[in-house]
C-alpha positions as a Markdown table, in Angstrom:
| # | Residue | x | y | z |
|---|---|---|---|---|
| 1 | Unk | 0.0 | 0.0 | 0.0 |
| 2 | Unk | 2.9 | 2.4 | 0.8 |
| 3 | Unk | 4.6 | 1.6 | -2.5 |
| 4 | Unk | 1.3 | 2.2 | -4.4 |
| 5 | Unk | 0.8 | 5.5 | -2.6 |
| 6 | Unk | 4.3 | 6.7 | -3.5 |
| 7 | Unk | 3.8 | 5.7 | -7.1 |
| 8 | Unk | 0.5 | 7.6 | -7.2 |
| 9 | Unk | 2.3 | 10.6 | -5.8 |
| 10 | Unk | 4.7 | 10.4 | -8.8 |
| 11 | Unk | 7.8 | 9.0 | -7.0 |
| 12 | Unk | 10.2 | 6.6 | -8.7 |
| 13 | Unk | 13.0 | 4.3 | -7.5 |
| 14 | Unk | 10.7 | 3.4 | -4.6 |
| 15 | Unk | 12.0 | 1.1 | -1.8 |
| 16 | Unk | 10.0 | -0.1 | 1.2 |
| 17 | Unk | 11.8 | -1.9 | 4.0 |
| 18 | Unk | 10.5 | -3.6 | 7.2 |
| 19 | Unk | 12.4 | -2.5 | 10.2 |
| 20 | Unk | 12.2 | -4.5 | 13.4 |
| 21 | Unk | 10.9 | -2.2 | 16.2 |
| 22 | Unk | 10.1 | -4.3 | 19.2 |
| 23 | Unk | 8.2 | -2.6 | 22.0 |
| 24 | Unk | 10.2 | -2.8 | 25.2 |
| 25 | Unk | 8.6 | -2.0 | 28.5 |
| 26 | Unk | 8.9 | -3.4 | 32.1 |
| 27 | Unk | 5.8 | -5.5 | 31.9 |
| 28 | Unk | 2.8 | -6.5 | 29.8 |
| 29 | Unk | 0.6 | -4.4 | 32.2 |
| 30 | Unk | 2.8 | -1.4 | 31.4 |
| 31 | Unk | 2.2 | -2.1 | 27.7 |
| 32 | Unk | -1.6 | -2.1 | 28.3 |
| 33 | Unk | -1.3 | 1.1 | 30.2 |
| 34 | Unk | 0.6 | 2.7 | 27.3 |
| 35 | Unk | -2.0 | 1.3 | 24.8 |
| 36 | Unk | -4.9 | 2.6 | 26.8 |
| 37 | Unk | -3.4 | 6.1 | 26.9 |
| 38 | Unk | -2.1 | 6.2 | 23.3 |
| 39 | Unk | -4.2 | 4.2 | 20.8 |
| 40 | Unk | -7.4 | 5.8 | 19.9 |
| 41 | Unk | -8.2 | 3.0 | 17.5 |
| 42 | Unk | -8.5 | 0.5 | 20.3 |
| 43 | Unk | -10.9 | 2.8 | 22.1 |
| 44 | Unk | -13.0 | 3.2 | 19.0 |
| 45 | Unk | -13.2 | -0.6 | 18.6 |
| 46 | Unk | -14.5 | -0.9 | 22.2 |
| 47 | Unk | -17.0 | 2.0 | 22.0 |
| 48 | Unk | -20.0 | -0.3 | 21.9 |
| 49 | Unk | -18.9 | -2.3 | 25.0 |
| 50 | Unk | -20.3 | -1.7 | 28.5 |
| 51 | Unk | -17.8 | -0.7 | 31.1 |
| 52 | Unk | -17.6 | -4.3 | 32.4 |
| 53 | Unk | -17.1 | -5.7 | 28.9 |
| 54 | Unk | -14.4 | -3.1 | 28.2 |
| 55 | Unk | -12.6 | -4.0 | 31.5 |
| 56 | Unk | -12.8 | -7.6 | 30.5 |
| 57 | Unk | -11.4 | -6.9 | 27.0 |
| 58 | Unk | -8.4 | -5.0 | 28.5 |
| 59 | Unk | -7.8 | -7.9 | 30.9 |
| 60 | Unk | -7.8 | -10.3 | 28.0 |
| 61 | Unk | -5.4 | -8.1 | 26.1 |
| 62 | Unk | -3.0 | -8.0 | 29.1 |
| 63 | Unk | -3.2 | -11.8 | 29.4 |
| 64 | Unk | -2.5 | -12.3 | 25.7 |
| 65 | Unk | 0.5 | -9.8 | 25.9 |
| 66 | Unk | 1.9 | -11.5 | 29.0 |
| 67 | Unk | 3.4 | -14.2 | 26.7 |
| 68 | Unk | 5.9 | -11.6 | 25.6 |
| 69 | Unk | 7.3 | -11.0 | 29.1 |
| 70 | Unk | 10.8 | -12.2 | 29.5 |
| 71 | Unk | 13.3 | -12.0 | 32.4 |
| 72 | Unk | 14.4 | -8.7 | 30.9 |
| 73 | Unk | 10.8 | -7.3 | 30.8 |
| 74 | Unk | 8.2 | -7.1 | 28.1 |
| 75 | Unk | 9.4 | -7.3 | 24.5 |
| 76 | Unk | 6.5 | -7.1 | 22.1 |
| 77 | Unk | 7.0 | -7.9 | 18.5 |
| 78 | Unk | 6.5 | -4.9 | 16.2 |
| 79 | Unk | 7.9 | -3.7 | 12.9 |
| 80 | Unk | 7.7 | -0.5 | 10.9 |
| 81 | Unk | 7.6 | 0.0 | 7.2 |
| 82 | Unk | 10.0 | 2.7 | 6.0 |
| 83 | Unk | 9.6 | 3.9 | 2.5 |
| 84 | Unk | 11.7 | 6.2 | 0.2 |
| 85 | Unk | 11.3 | 7.4 | -3.3 |
| 86 | Unk | 12.8 | 9.9 | -5.7 |
| 87 | Unk | 10.8 | 12.9 | -6.9 |
| 88 | Unk | 10.6 | 13.0 | -10.7 |
| 89 | Unk | 11.9 | 16.3 | -12.1 |
| 90 | Unk | 10.1 | 17.7 | -15.1 |
């Protein structure tokens, strides 16, 4: 999608690379706190839930994320896509 967007914008010599970007925090609970404060999309997905259902969903998220806790803390898998392209000169 990123490459297609760059092409549509008129760029050439486009490269898109995946960059490992693990999320590192002390615990899974800290990751959930971060997500609750930062990710509006998660809140939008839960907008139709009651308070009790929302609390249950956050608990399930924390339980699922706990599998990424190590002796060194929480290390959640994540990657970013980095794209570059060259502007075509007329």
